[in-house]
N, C-alpha and C positions, 0 to 999 in steps of 0.2 A: 710311389711316396714310401719317406723311409721313418721308422721311429718319431724323430724329431719332427718331423712331418706332421704327423697322426698331434703332440704333444702339443706343437705349434697349435695347431686348429682348434683343438682342447682349449688352451689356455687363450685363445683367442676371442670362446665364444664364451668363456667367465667373464674376458673383460668386457665386453658390450653389453653383458648385463650388468656389471659390476658400474658403468656409465650412463645406463638410461638412469631416468626422474623415478622418485624414487614413485612415485602411482605407478608408473609403466610397470616396474616389477612389481607390486601390488598387483596392478591386474596381471600378471602373469601367475602371480601365486595361483590367482583365485582360477586362473582358467587349465592349467595343470592338472592332467588327470594320470592316474595309475600308469594307466593304457600310455600312455607319454613319455614317461619314466622307462617301460617297459621297451618301449620303441630305443630310446635311446643308449641304455643300456644294451640291447642288442646290435644295437647297429656301431655301438663302440666295438663290443668285442668280436663282431665279425671282421671289423676293417684289422684291429689288431689281430685276427686272426690270418688276413693276406697279407699284413706287413711283415709278418714273421713268419711268413708259407713257406721260406726256401730255408730257413733254420732249423722247420722244425723235424723231429724224429717220424720215420715214416710210419711208427703206429701212432701219429699225433694226425696224418692226414685224414681230412674227411672223403669215406669212400664215395670213389664217382665221380669226384671234384677236379676237373681235367681243366687248369684253366685254360692249356696248350690249345685244347679244341674248339675254345671258344675265343681265341686270338687273341687273349686279357694276359699280360703281366700280373703277378702278383700286384704293384703296385698302384697300376690302374684300376685293380677289382677294388684294390683299399681306397682309390680316391673314387669310385664311382659308389662305394659303400657308403664311403661321408655323405657326398652330395645325395644321395636318394634318403639317408636317415635324416638330411637337414629339409630337405623337398618335406617327408610328411609330416615334420614336426611344423614346419612354416604353414601347411594347409592345416591341421588341426590346430593351432594358436593364432592364425591370423583370422579363422571365420568367426561365427557370433559368438561375443565373449560367454556373455551374460544370458543363464538359461538356468531351469529349475534344476539340470543335475548339478551343478556347482552352489546351488541355492545357499550351503550350507556354511560356503568358504566365504562368499558375498558376506554374510550376516558379519564371518567372526569378524573378517575384513574391517568389515563398518565399527562396528564395536569399539575394536583396536583401536582406530585411529578417535574417534569420539573420545575414549576414555580415557585416551593420553593427550588430546588438546591437539591432536595434529590436524587442522583443520585444513587446513592448505593443500595437504593430498588428498583428503576425505572427498573436499572439492573436487580437485581434478578427477579422483575417480570414478566421481557421479556422473563430471559431465562427460567423461568418456563413452559413458555406459545409456546415457539420459536417454537417448532414443531408442534403446531396447528395455529398459528398466521401466519405463513407463506403459507402454501396453503391457507389460505381465500384470502392471497394477490393473489396468483398467477392464473389468471380469463381465463390462456390461456382454448381455448377448451371447459369451462363453462359455465353455463346460466347466464343470467342474474342476478347480484349481488340484496340481497335484503335490506331493508334499514337498517337494524343492522348491516349485514355485510358493507355495503358501509362504515358507521361510523368507524368499525373499520380499515377497508383501508384508512381514511382520514386521521386517528388519527395517525396511523404508517406512512403513507407518509409525514405528519407534520415533524414527530417528525425524522425522516432518513436525511428530509431537512435541519434540524435544525443544524448549524455548532458547535455551543457550545453543545448539545449532542453527537456530534462524536469527537469533543474537548476532551470532559471529558468520554467518551469512552476512546477513547486515552489513556488518561490520568492513567485514574481508573482502566480499566477493556479493556487492548490493545485486550486480547487473546478471549474476549467475542466480539471484533470487527472482529472476524474473522470468527465466528458463521454466523453473521448478514453479513458479506458481500458475504459469500460460497455459501450464499439463488440464486435463479438464478430467479430474480428479477429485475423490470426495476427500484423500487423505493430505491436498495440500491447503486444505481449508487453514488447518490450525496453525499451518506453516505462517502462511501469509498474515494470517493476525498477529502473529510473535513477530512476523520479519516488519510487516509494516510499522506496528506501532513501536519498535527501535529505531527506526529511522527518525519518522515525525517526535522521539521524545530526547531525539539525540541531534543537537544543530550542527555537528560536525558531520553530519551525514554527508550524500551525494544529492538527496531530496532537498536541502536544504540549497545546494549549488542552483540546483535545477529551477529551484520557486524565484529563487534570484534572479535567474536568467529568463524570466518567463511573464515579461511585465507588458508587451505588447499587447494592444487590444487588436483583435477581427472584428469586430461589429458592436456596435453600442459598448455596452460595457461588458464584453463576453471577450474575452484573454484566447490568443493564439495559443496552442499546443503543440510548438516545430518537434520534429523526431530528434531534432538532437536531446529534447529532454526524455531521457526514454522511460523514465515511472510514469511521468503525468500523460506522458501519449501512447503508455501500453493503458493505463487505465481507465482514459476517456478518449481518446481518439473514437472508440464506439462504447459509447459509457453504457453498455449491457457491461460491459467485462469487470465495470464496478460494481454492477449493480451484484453482479453473480458473487462477486466477491466480499462485497456487504462493506464495503472498503470505512463509510461513516464510523462503524464500531470500534474500530482500534485505534481512528484517528477522536471521535470525542470522548472513548473511554480514558484514553490516555488523558486528556486533559484535564478529564473532570476526578482524576484518581492527584496530578498533582494541585490544582485547586482545593481537593478536599484537606492534602496535606498541609496546605499552606497554611488554610483556616485555623490550624493549630499554633503555631505560628506566626499571629497575623504585622506584628513587629520585625518579623525578621522576611517577609515576605518579598518578593521580587519587583511585584507589580505595586506594591504599597509604596510606592516613589515617585519624586516627580518625574515629569518626564525627559528633561535633559534631551539627549540625542537619540533615542529610544525611535523618536519617526523616522530620523533616518539612517540608523543603522544596527540600531537596538535590536527591532520588532525582527532583522532578519535572523538572528539568535531563538527568538522565540518560539518555544511551542505551540501559545496558545497563537500569537496572529498566526503561525503555519497554518495552525487547524483549522481557524477563519478561511484564510486565503484557498486553502483545498477544498474547500466546503463552498465557495464562490464559483470557483472552477467545475465542479460537479456537477452542483445545481445550475449551472446557464450554459453546460453541453447538454444536461438530461432536457431542460427547456427548450431550447433550439435543435437537438435530435428529434425531440418530439417522443421523449420518453414519458409514458404517466407512469409515473412515481415520483415523490418526492423529497425523497433519496436521504431521509430521516433528518431534514433540513431543522428539525425540532429539538436535535439538539443544541441547538445555539441558545433556547433560551435555557436551556441548562446550564450551559456555558453562564447566561447573563444571571440570571438566578445565583448561582453560585460566586460571580463576583462583588453583588451587592451584601451578599452575606458574608463576602472577606472582607469587604471597604473599611479600611481604617486608617485614614490621614493623615492620623498620631506619630502614625509610625517616621514619619518624616518631618524635618520643622521646616525646611521650604516651602510645605504645602501651602497653597496660596489658591482658595478658590473662585478669583478672580480672572482665570486661565483657561481659555478655551478646554482642554484635557489635561487637568490639575495632577491627575496621577496617570500611571501605565496603565492600569488599571482602566479608566477611561478613555483611551484611546482603544483598546482592545475593544469594549462597548460600539463604542461609536463605529469602528470597523463594522460591527453584526450589524449597526442599523444600517449600515451603508450596503451590507450585500444584501439584507432581508428588501429594501428598497429596491435596490436595483433589479430583483427578478421579479417585485412586483412591477415596476413601472415598464419591466421588459417585454409587459405583454403585447404592446404596441407593435416588437420589433419581429415578430413572429408573425404568421399567417395567421389568418381570423379563426379560419375553421378548425384550426390543428387543435387535435384531441385533450392537449395535456392546459390548452388554455381555454376551453371552455365551462362556462359556469353552470351547472345546473340548478343550485338554489342560494338565492340571498340570504342565508342564517349564517353560521355558528357550527353547526355540520362539517364533519371533517369529507372533505372528498379529495381520497390520497393520490389519483389521477394528475390532480389540480395541482401546478408548482404557484401560480401566484396565489391561489387561494390559501394554499398552506402555509406559503409567506405570510399572509395577512394574518393566517389567525397566531402566529409567532411572532411575529411584530406584537400584536397584541398583549401575548405573553412578557414580553419585553419592557411593554411599556409599564406592564403591572407590577414588575419586580422591580422595575426604578422609584414608583411612584413609589414605592413603600420601604426599600431602602434609608436604612435608621442612620446612616452615617455619611450618606451624599448630600453636600449642599445645594442648597434651595435651586441656587444658580444653575449649577452642572444638569439638577433634574429636570429644568426645564430648556435646555438645550436639547437633551435627546429628546422628551415629547414634543419639542417643536419638529424634530425633523419626522416623528411618525404625524404630524398635525402638516406637514408640508406635503406628505404625500399622498393628502385625501384631495387637496385640492389638483396637487397632479392627476389622478385620476378622474375628480370630477369635473375637471376641462373638457377631457375628449370625449364624445358620446357613448364611443366603442368602450369603456371602461366606465361608465356611471353604473352598473350593477355593483364592480368590486369596490365603487369607492364606497355604497350606503352598507358593503360586508368591510370594509376597514371599521366602519365608523363604531360598530357594534363589536368588532372585536377588541378594539379600544377601549371601550365604554365595560367590555363583561372580561379585559384579561384576556381574550384571546379562549374563551374555551365556554361552551351553550351555557351551563351551569356553576356559578361560582360565586362564593358569597364572602369569602375572605378578604375582607379589604376594598370591596368594589366602588364606595363612595369614597375610601378615598384616591384610589386611580381617577374616580372623574373630577375630584376637585383638584386634584396636581393636573389634571390636562386644563381648565378651566384656569388655573394660575398662568399654567403656561403661555396659555392663549392669549391674556390678558396682556402680555406682552410681545406678540407675536406679527409681523409685519405683514395687513392683510391687501396694501396698496395695490400689488402685481393681481389681485386677485376678485373676480364677480362680485358684487355684493351680494346677488342671489347666492349664491357658494357660502360666502362667508355667513350670513344671515340663516341659513342651512343647517351651517356645522355649530352654529349658536345654539340653534332650538337643541338639535341631537344632545348636546354637552351639557346644556340647561346654562348656559350662561347669561347673568343677567345685571354684567355690570356695564362699565363705559366703555363705547368702541374702543379696540385695541388700537388701531389706525385707519384712517382715511382708506376705503376701499373702492374703487372704481365701478361707474356699472355697466 
């Protein structure tokens, strides 16, 4: 091995380093320790010594080092030294990279990349070390952390709690966000909430593409959730995952904040516009519609999978309440109360009524003895593990909000209330759901709550008015009479009913 060969080898090492992807170079910076630099330096000096061995003066020869006795020429010895040095470095650097020892370097790298906005390299660095990173952070049942490991954990904790990192992950690498969210550590909770909130708040996100590709029904009103729709499948193929993440919070809170903001400028509210093509195309870029659709998928999966929790479906009545407060038909000169959905707000409200009705009626599609459909009491007391009853209470609250909506046209109010009334007759017609029908009547009259005194008479009168135009022909005379007595209807028969 000559001097030129040694220099060529050193140059080749630097060239390989230069063409490595940036995240690989960053990872090497994190892995390299002073001992590695010492090994590389000693190897270079020793190789140089062997390359120059024959030209060295006698005083510079290491005593006792007789290469001839070993059967080695200086060039071969230099070559073997280089191979041994590279082998030692490879062995040290190719091993587990992230550990407590290099925690400070990891922290410095993460902070440098985050502060400079270099999220592509930051994502690559994290993904490369994710399988080693998350076990370090999960200390359940493990002894106290050493200082280096604590540095790693604190660094990751700050990063996952940073809304900007979550937003950039959702925008650039949304499916990498699934990997971060999928690890069972408490640190991913703020990350998941910010990540999910960005996805549902931005119509250009992959979540909207998945929703549009998720319209096939599996059974009844239950949607299929194929594995190709990776975010929806991750959350709902086992609804316990959605429950652990509290998916309802980022969904509903983002929607409610939007509605609160729209209320400040009702004339500019995008939902105070006539329907137009919203029903066909516009809904697929609507965060409000996306929120309602995801709730539909989530609660229906909870119902079919036997999950005993209402998944906070009551957020939907909060949405309807704000819609009624924001309702401002004067914002669009083309508004006409004679259409099915005069405003886009009416379409969203119709969707809420549809999904609530669906969860109630789907009671008959699951096994009768399933715990989350077993009614304990025919009262307005909450039964958090009973999804149909929770939906009935939420529907009653929605009816109450609609009945008191100041600017909504009477014809539009009656449209929504008749949909709630028809749910009573659907339940009353089947013996196994008669108890639910009785609870529904109570919920409609009391606005979904056990004790409410704000406008209950207004709600009852709105039900009476809606029932006056209700088509009773398809329903039993006995059931019609029962409902009339319940709401105090004393007017003329709304329509002929069959016996």
